C-alpha positions as MATLAB code, in Angstrom:
seq = 'MNFAARLAAVRAGQADGDSLGQLASLALDEGEEAAALPMLIAAAKASGGARFWQWTGLLHRGLDEHEAALAAFDEAAQRAPEDAGIAHGRARVAFEAGLDAVSLFEAAERLGPPNGDVLIGLAAARWAAGQGDAAEAALDAIVAQVPLWMQGHAQLAQLRALMGRRNGATASFERALAQEPASVALWRGLLDLHLRNEDHAAQAAVAERAEAAGVPAAELADHAAIAAAELGQADRADRLFETLPDAAMRLAVRIWRVRHLLRTGRFAQAWPLIDAEIEAGGARRAAIWPYALLLWRDRGDPRYDWLVGNPDLVREFDLRDRLPPLGELAAHLRSLHVARSEYLDQSVRGGTQTDGPLFSRVDPLIRTLRTAVVEAVDAYVAALPAPDAAHPLLGPPRDRRRRFAGSWSVRLRGSGYHANHVHPQGWVSSALYVALPERRPADAPDAGWLTLGEPQDTLGLDLAPIRRVEPKPGRLVLFPSWLWHGTRPFAEGERLTVAFDVAVPR';
ca = [
     -21.703    0.316  -17.857;
     -19.833    3.301  -16.425;
     -20.938    5.698  -13.725;
     -22.295    8.350  -16.094;
     -24.531    5.842  -17.880;
     -25.819    4.330  -14.648;
     -26.453    7.807  -13.216;
     -28.468    8.740  -16.301;
     -30.512    5.550  -15.965;
     -31.225    6.234  -12.279;
     -32.306    9.781  -13.064;
     -34.552    8.431  -15.794;
     -36.404    6.333  -13.232;
     -34.385    3.117  -12.997;
     -33.855    3.552   -9.268;
     -34.472    0.096   -7.811;
     -32.187   -1.302   -5.152;
     -29.887   -3.146   -7.535;
     -29.492   -0.091   -9.761;
     -28.647    2.163   -6.830;
     -26.193   -0.411   -5.526;
     -24.501   -0.510   -8.932;
     -24.446    3.298   -8.966;
     -22.695    3.376   -5.598;
     -20.203    0.707   -6.638;
     -19.322    2.537   -9.846;
     -19.034    5.811   -7.929;
     -16.449    4.244   -5.634;
     -14.540    2.840   -8.608;
     -14.528    6.109  -10.559;
     -14.237    8.649   -7.749;
     -17.793    9.960   -8.143;
     -18.960    9.474   -4.555;
     -20.186   13.061   -4.188;
     -22.490   12.725   -7.203;
     -24.016    9.447   -6.023;
     -24.306   10.239   -2.331;
     -27.546   12.337   -2.346;
     -29.447    9.534   -4.091;
     -28.232    6.873   -1.698;
     -29.000    9.057    1.333;
     -32.512    9.695    0.012;
     -33.076    5.973   -0.604;
     -31.736    5.081    2.849;
     -34.008    7.570    4.596;
     -37.038    6.632    2.512;
     -36.726    2.868    2.818;
     -34.740    2.408    5.988;
     -32.937   -0.423    4.229;
     -29.668   -1.561    5.801;
     -28.003   -1.985    2.427;
     -28.693    1.614    1.435;
     -27.208    2.821    4.736;
     -24.182    0.608    4.113;
     -23.644    2.104    0.664;
     -24.085    5.582    2.148;
     -21.386    4.812    4.679;
     -19.021    3.553    2.018;
     -19.544    6.668   -0.093;
     -18.870    8.950    2.879;
     -15.739    6.911    3.632;
     -14.586    7.342    0.026;
     -14.837   11.099    0.569;
     -12.826   10.881    3.821;
     -15.928   11.903    5.765;
     -15.522    9.296    8.455;
     -17.811   10.846   11.048;
     -20.725   10.736    8.606;
     -19.630    7.286    7.413;
     -19.709    5.926   10.939;
     -23.184    7.369   11.547;
     -24.427    5.650    8.368;
     -22.880    2.325    9.391;
     -24.465    2.667   12.828;
     -27.847    2.965   11.102;
     -27.077   -0.059    8.917;
     -26.006   -2.133   11.926;
     -29.181   -1.289   13.835;
     -31.267   -2.605   10.938;
     -29.121   -5.677   10.225;
     -27.262   -6.547   13.433;
     -26.340  -10.032   12.171;
     -24.824   -8.889    8.869;
     -21.092   -9.657    8.991;
     -20.248   -7.379    6.059;
     -21.907   -4.379    7.672;
     -20.234   -5.160   10.990;
     -16.830   -5.328    9.299;
     -17.393   -2.041    7.461;
     -18.457   -0.349   10.679;
     -15.342   -1.584   12.481;
     -13.048   -0.529    9.677;
     -14.483    2.982    9.498;
     -14.218    3.373   13.269;
     -10.576    2.257   13.203;
      -9.701    4.654   10.367;
     -11.510    7.432   12.263;
      -9.074    6.958   15.143;
     -11.589    5.376   17.529;
     -11.188    2.236   19.633;
     -12.527   -0.402   17.253;
     -11.510   -3.575   19.087;
     -15.010   -4.541   20.212;
     -16.432   -3.791   16.755;
     -13.901   -6.058   15.032;
     -14.517   -8.742   17.644;
     -18.235   -8.536   16.883;
     -17.564   -8.797   13.145;
     -15.356  -11.832   13.768;
     -18.167  -13.563   15.695;
     -20.769  -12.917   13.007;
     -19.184  -14.526    9.985;
     -16.944  -17.342    8.836;
     -13.183  -16.791    9.241;
     -12.232  -13.674    7.310;
      -8.600  -12.666    6.879;
      -9.399   -8.976    6.468;
     -11.377   -8.948    9.717;
      -8.584  -10.716   11.581;
      -5.968   -8.308   10.220;
      -8.185   -5.369   11.153;
      -8.668   -6.751   14.652;
      -4.918   -7.070   15.118;
      -4.415   -3.465   13.959;
      -7.173   -2.225   16.260;
      -5.674   -4.059   19.240;
      -2.260   -2.616   18.462;
      -3.690    0.916   18.268;
      -5.493    0.387   21.573;
      -2.283   -0.596   23.353;
      -2.975   -4.333   23.210;
       0.045   -5.286   21.129;
       0.806   -8.471   23.032;
      -2.770   -9.696   22.577;
      -2.673   -8.852   18.870;
       0.591  -10.720   18.435;
      -0.591  -13.775   20.363;
      -3.857  -13.999   18.432;
      -2.211  -13.737   15.023;
       0.481  -16.208   16.006;
      -2.121  -18.741   17.139;
      -4.015  -18.446   13.859;
      -1.004  -18.847   11.577;
       0.072  -21.816   13.677;
      -3.269  -23.443   12.816;
      -3.401  -22.138    9.232;
       0.267  -22.134    8.180;
      -0.479  -21.135    4.574;
      -2.178  -17.834    5.509;
       0.368  -15.524    3.880;
      -1.410  -12.294    4.837;
      -1.358  -13.353    8.476;
       2.363  -14.125    8.433;
       3.135  -10.765    6.814;
       0.991   -8.822    9.297;
       2.503  -10.689   12.241;
       6.012   -9.918   10.993;
       5.162   -6.225   10.653;
       3.598   -6.154   14.101;
       6.658   -7.726   15.691;
       8.893   -5.188   13.964;
       6.793   -2.308   15.314;
       6.946   -3.842   18.799;
      10.723   -3.793   18.650;
      10.957   -7.539   18.062;
      12.433   -7.377   14.601;
      14.570  -10.460   15.183;
      11.397  -12.510   15.562;
       9.691  -11.186   12.442;
      10.355  -14.365   10.441;
       9.545  -16.832   13.226;
       6.069  -17.792   12.031;
       7.334  -18.425    8.489;
      10.119  -20.639    9.818;
       7.696  -22.616   11.970;
       5.339  -23.087    9.029;
       8.193  -24.206    6.772;
       9.151  -26.836    9.327;
       5.637  -28.218    8.803;
       5.368  -27.570    5.041;
       8.966  -27.635    3.709;
       7.840  -28.072    0.098;
       5.458  -25.078    0.067;
       6.504  -22.679   -2.663;
       4.065  -20.088   -1.288;
       5.720  -20.126    2.140;
       9.225  -19.865    0.734;
       8.192  -16.981   -1.492;
       6.412  -15.307    1.412;
       9.605  -15.436    3.452;
      11.603  -14.153    0.486;
       9.155  -11.284    0.019;
       9.551  -10.394    3.687;
      13.333  -10.150    3.412;
      12.976   -8.148    0.206;
      10.661   -5.652    1.914;
      13.139   -5.405    4.758;
      15.977   -4.795    2.258;
      17.905   -7.694    3.817;
      19.276   -9.079    0.591;
      21.842  -11.332    2.245;
      19.007  -13.099    4.071;
      17.013  -13.144    0.835;
      19.856  -14.919   -0.977;
      20.327  -17.388    1.877;
      16.612  -18.279    1.928;
      16.619  -18.829   -1.846;
      19.496  -21.305   -1.399;
      17.678  -23.049    1.446;
      14.496  -23.326   -0.589;
      16.317  -24.897   -3.519;
      18.035  -27.354   -1.156;
      14.570  -28.254    0.187;
      13.473  -29.249   -3.303;
      11.812  -26.076   -4.597;
      12.538  -25.757   -8.344;
      15.127  -23.084   -9.082;
      12.750  -21.470  -11.572;
      10.365  -20.669   -8.700;
      13.121  -18.740   -6.937;
      15.081  -17.209   -9.812;
      13.532  -13.745   -9.573;
      14.407  -13.399   -5.886;
      17.851  -14.893   -6.460;
      18.482  -12.384   -9.262;
      17.344   -9.409   -7.184;
      19.432  -10.460   -4.200;
      22.539  -10.995   -6.327;
      22.103   -7.597   -7.979;
      21.620   -5.721   -4.710;
      24.573   -7.526   -3.126;
      26.851   -6.431   -5.969;
      27.240   -9.903   -7.499;
      27.017   -8.529  -11.012;
      27.883  -11.604  -13.081;
      25.550  -13.864  -11.131;
      22.752  -11.303  -11.362;
      23.256  -11.017  -15.126;
      22.961  -14.775  -15.571;
      19.859  -15.006  -13.416;
      18.053  -12.076  -15.029;
      18.815  -13.508  -18.494;
      17.340  -16.896  -17.604;
      14.067  -15.520  -16.256;
      11.131  -16.359  -18.543;
       8.959  -13.489  -19.733;
       6.181  -14.528  -17.345;
       8.517  -14.075  -14.378;
       9.711  -10.659  -15.570;
       6.776   -8.835  -14.028;
       7.003   -5.100  -13.403;
       8.752   -5.351  -10.034;
      11.494   -7.581  -11.433;
      12.032   -5.329  -14.443;
      12.547   -2.399  -12.078;
      15.161   -4.361  -10.126;
      16.926   -5.195  -13.374;
      17.018   -1.528  -14.354;
      18.484   -0.736  -10.924;
      21.136   -3.386  -11.509;
      22.109   -1.918  -14.876;
      22.304    1.612  -13.500;
      24.382    0.481  -10.543;
      26.865   -1.257  -12.822;
      27.127    1.728  -15.177;
      25.462    0.060  -18.158;
      23.355    3.020  -19.115;
      23.089    2.016  -22.772;
      21.435   -1.257  -21.737;
      19.134    0.417  -19.212;
      17.977    3.032  -21.712;
      15.740    0.829  -23.925;
      14.279   -0.943  -20.891;
      13.282    2.377  -19.343;
      11.871    3.641  -22.632;
       9.836    0.442  -23.011;
       8.290    0.864  -19.569;
       7.397    4.485  -20.305;
       5.885    3.475  -23.624;
       3.806    0.768  -21.919;
       2.047    3.387  -19.784;
      -0.147    2.764  -16.742;
       1.424    1.253  -13.636;
       4.547    0.347  -15.578;
       5.225    3.969  -16.489;
       4.418    5.206  -12.966;
       7.042    2.931  -11.427;
       9.861    3.745  -13.871;
       9.968    7.564  -13.619;
      12.433    7.670  -10.670;
      14.934    5.654  -12.683;
      14.309    7.549  -15.902;
      15.072   10.719  -13.945;
      18.446    9.336  -12.821;
      19.433    8.042  -16.247;
      18.443   11.205  -18.086;
      20.187   13.401  -15.520;
      23.410   11.402  -15.648;
      23.430   11.253  -19.456;
      22.368   14.866  -20.044;
      19.199   13.828  -21.851;
      16.924   16.866  -22.508;
      13.979   14.870  -21.164;
      15.432   15.413  -17.688;
      14.649   19.122  -17.881;
      11.207   18.282  -19.255;
      10.559   15.928  -16.345;
      11.877   17.880  -13.369;
      13.650   21.040  -14.545;
      10.815   23.449  -13.762;
      11.411   24.831  -10.238;
       7.650   25.242   -9.710;
       7.325   21.455   -9.304;
       8.660   21.909   -5.762;
       6.975   24.506   -3.564;
       7.060   25.575    0.062;
       4.091   26.862    2.070;
       3.996   28.456    5.507;
       0.910   26.997    7.231;
       1.524   28.304   10.746;
      -1.478   30.632   10.670;
      -3.781   27.876    9.392;
      -2.687   24.994   11.609;
      -3.719   24.307   15.198;
      -1.173   25.644   17.715;
       1.973   23.717   16.876;
       2.706   22.737   20.465;
      -0.796   21.316   20.838;
      -0.584   19.530   17.503;
       2.832   18.086   18.372;
       1.578   16.734   21.690;
      -1.384   15.111   19.964;
       0.776   13.523   17.284;
       3.173   12.160   19.892;
       0.259   10.383   21.544;
      -0.366    8.523   18.267;
       3.174    7.166   18.056;
       2.649    3.834   19.788;
       5.296    1.904   17.822;
       8.647    1.122   19.409;
      10.538    0.671   16.154;
      10.352    1.144   12.383;
       8.171   -0.574    9.819;
       9.865   -3.320    7.865;
       9.411   -1.583    4.525;
       9.586    2.165    5.135;
      12.287    4.816    4.783;
      12.404    5.748    8.478;
      15.730    5.129   10.183;
      15.846    5.788   13.930;
      12.224    6.689   14.549;
       8.573    5.683   14.387;
       5.607    6.175   12.093;
       1.914    6.266   12.941;
      -0.398    3.512   11.752;
      -3.606    4.014    9.781;
      -4.659    6.985    7.601;
      -3.936   10.067    9.694;
      -6.262   12.358    7.749;
      -9.237   10.031    8.270;
      -9.211   10.629   12.012;
     -12.219   12.578   13.255;
     -10.665   14.524   16.125;
     -10.783   18.312   15.615;
      -7.028   18.887   15.538;
      -6.539   16.465   12.647;
      -9.559   17.796   10.751;
      -8.127   21.329   11.018;
      -4.750   20.028    9.872;
      -6.351   18.245    6.938;
      -8.260   21.361    5.844;
      -5.062   23.440    5.836;
      -3.244   20.772    3.841;
      -5.999   20.494    1.218;
      -5.971   24.262    0.722;
      -2.215   24.200    0.181;
      -2.432   21.285   -2.241;
      -5.133   23.115   -4.191;
      -2.866   26.167   -4.423;
       0.051   23.988   -5.532;
      -1.994   22.297   -8.258;
      -3.484   25.590   -9.450;
       0.021   27.032   -9.937;
       1.463   24.076  -11.837;
       2.817   24.670  -15.352;
       0.592   24.066  -18.358;
      -0.902   20.583  -18.752;
       1.207   18.021  -20.608;
      -0.491   14.684  -21.219;
       2.799   12.765  -21.286;
       4.132   14.205  -18.016;
       3.490   12.215  -14.799;
       2.738   15.315  -12.716;
       1.296   17.657  -15.333;
      -0.784   15.108  -17.230;
      -3.562   14.045  -14.803;
      -6.739   16.159  -14.560;
      -6.609   18.972  -12.023;
     -10.302   19.595  -11.440;
     -10.926   16.475   -9.373;
     -11.419   16.267   -5.617;
      -8.153   15.867   -3.688;
      -7.699   12.359   -2.344;
      -4.938   10.915   -0.242;
      -3.187    7.654   -1.022;
      -1.743    7.756    2.503;
      -1.164   10.126    5.419;
       0.944    9.621    8.530;
       3.249   11.217   11.069;
       6.951   10.429   11.570;
       8.867   10.997   14.771;
      12.654   10.835   14.374;
      15.012   10.661   17.323;
      18.681   11.673   17.567;
      20.635   10.541   14.482;
      17.331    9.671   12.818;
      16.745   10.275    9.134;
      14.822    9.152    6.060;
      16.718    7.060    3.534;
      16.302    8.350   -0.010;
      13.164    6.885   -1.559;
      10.147    7.588   -3.757;
       6.389    7.073   -3.453;
       5.245    5.232   -6.606;
       1.606    5.128   -5.465;
       1.327    8.903   -5.181;
       1.032   11.962   -7.407;
       2.220   14.692   -5.036;
       4.184   13.981   -1.863;
       5.050   16.122    1.119;
       6.807   17.020    4.324;
       5.133   19.194    6.960;
       7.314   20.161    9.923;
       5.617   20.306   13.321;
       8.492   20.144   15.835;
      12.249   20.310   15.294;
      15.338   19.837   17.453;
      17.256   22.874   18.564;
      20.255   23.542   16.399;
      23.565   22.940   18.134;
      26.971   24.383   17.226;
      28.289   20.922   16.403;
      25.456   20.147   13.964;
      26.206   19.901   10.263;
      24.915   22.935    8.309;
      22.208   20.814    6.663;
      21.337   18.598    9.658;
      17.697   17.514    9.331;
      17.227   19.152    5.926;
      15.063   17.627    3.207;
      16.992   16.607    0.096;
      15.383   16.187   -3.315;
      16.767   14.381   -6.349;
      19.489   12.378   -4.596;
      19.214    8.621   -5.311;
      19.549    5.783   -2.831;
      23.084    5.091   -1.694;
      22.673    1.470   -2.793;
      22.438    2.557   -6.434;
      26.004    3.816   -6.327;
      25.298    6.892   -8.471;
      27.221   10.003   -7.522;
      24.400   12.494   -7.979;
      23.996   15.306   -5.484;
      20.578   16.647   -4.463;
      19.040   19.038   -6.945;
      17.421   20.966   -4.105;
      17.683   21.171   -0.329;
      14.937   22.549    1.908;
      15.530   23.828    5.411;
      12.895   22.544    7.848;
      10.951   25.151    9.805;
       7.939   24.635   12.084;
       4.767   25.041   10.061;
       6.542   24.722    6.696;
       4.955   22.371    4.150;
       6.976   21.174    1.169;
       5.177   19.662   -1.839;
       6.922   17.831   -4.674;
       6.296   15.090   -7.281;
       5.963   11.639   -5.713;
       8.470   10.121   -8.148;
      11.208   12.578   -7.140;
      13.833   10.958   -4.910;
      13.774   12.453   -1.431;
      15.277   11.855    2.001;
      16.643   13.754    4.971;
      19.994   14.457    6.512;
      20.431   13.021   10.021;
      20.624   15.272   13.057;
      22.620   14.571   16.196;
      20.099   14.970   19.022;
      16.492   15.840   19.725;
      13.159   15.172   18.055;
      11.975   15.848   14.519;
       8.182   15.502   14.258;
       6.535   15.710   10.857;
       3.331   14.955    9.007;
       3.551   13.465    5.531;
       1.039   12.398    2.914;
       0.669   11.342   -0.682;
      -1.970   12.957   -2.850;
      -3.476   10.229   -5.010;
      -3.282   10.433   -8.789;
      -6.589   12.107   -9.818;
      -9.185    9.775  -11.278;
];
């Protein structure tokens, strides 16, 4: 049953607890929180039931209304103080809202059996509260006791990277492998970590070590193929990709193979693979557009103009009169940059990125920022060219509530920049400039500028940006999430931005 059918049934009188719970669950799945919320609020107030308050909190959270969500979870927790699920939801909402959630996660941990999501949330809350050493020690102790907890290893590695201890990011995996040398899951977890970190030499070395430890080559062939391709070992990569069974050629591996073919100039071979992914639709099509763009541009295919030729797909907005005072906003954002180094798997080079969804924070400055951004996104969407069902930007419905797949701030230091990348989970991506370094006579003319359409250096394609945008305080740039983008480095100073991905409308 879908949301519309369940809603009709509830309105017809089928409004028992199970039916309302199903209504709320379907609303979250289908993006219909606003339609379901009044009924759940009414049921919560009428019955006082903890579960109704919990559902109310989840619906508010789905709408990015974290202050109201937290109030609903507070009500639920008062009525069911021993419920571990409610305690976890309350802690998670508080953390996303930008509040100190350490004690709430600790309470949730005490209430239930071991829960990986709670433990990961507790580590994130401790990190945000300035307790990075405690977060690291706690996670390390757990993965030492439970060496096959992959999520814990990955979170610990990320935490150590953010703390400036990147050289120790793999330590827990190595310790676990000393205990479980035949564990395919551990070897693949370590391989995934090196892949995320774009350390393909280490990825190749680990694949060799795993095979020497007795792991079947077939369990490692996808990583070995990717590493060989990215290291420029074309013949070896060809052999490995060809030997992969269909089951191993999942979407991510197919994308790496397309990259390999483009890098080695075999456009005729890449062409049918790209077309097949587009024809498949769904997640497969969403992930292939950046590479289709490069192929079609290089080959002069008319679909390139169809995909990205319209200049209205990239727009600039001056938000200075709608934002909080930029100096005040900059100071606030700086206070949120607690990391000492980059994430393992992000485009930032020479800077830091905030943790958690920035636009879910409840402080007034961020709420004002969010309101200004939503208004600009609405204006951008309203001015898009005519709908085209086959187009990744123009096809989705435009009358849905704006949702964010992610929101964050980046602080770049001298010589910092963003490597060229894309955001496959988004629909519309962005750059909002809050503070910029002073221009110096020795700076390059485009120092710090945003570049659009230029592929990663590692692809080896000599394609210049199709557009460059000069950063200015208060300027917001919006563009399709699948369009390659990066920044030029600057010599000295600070470049402080806010970025976000608008989620594909549901």
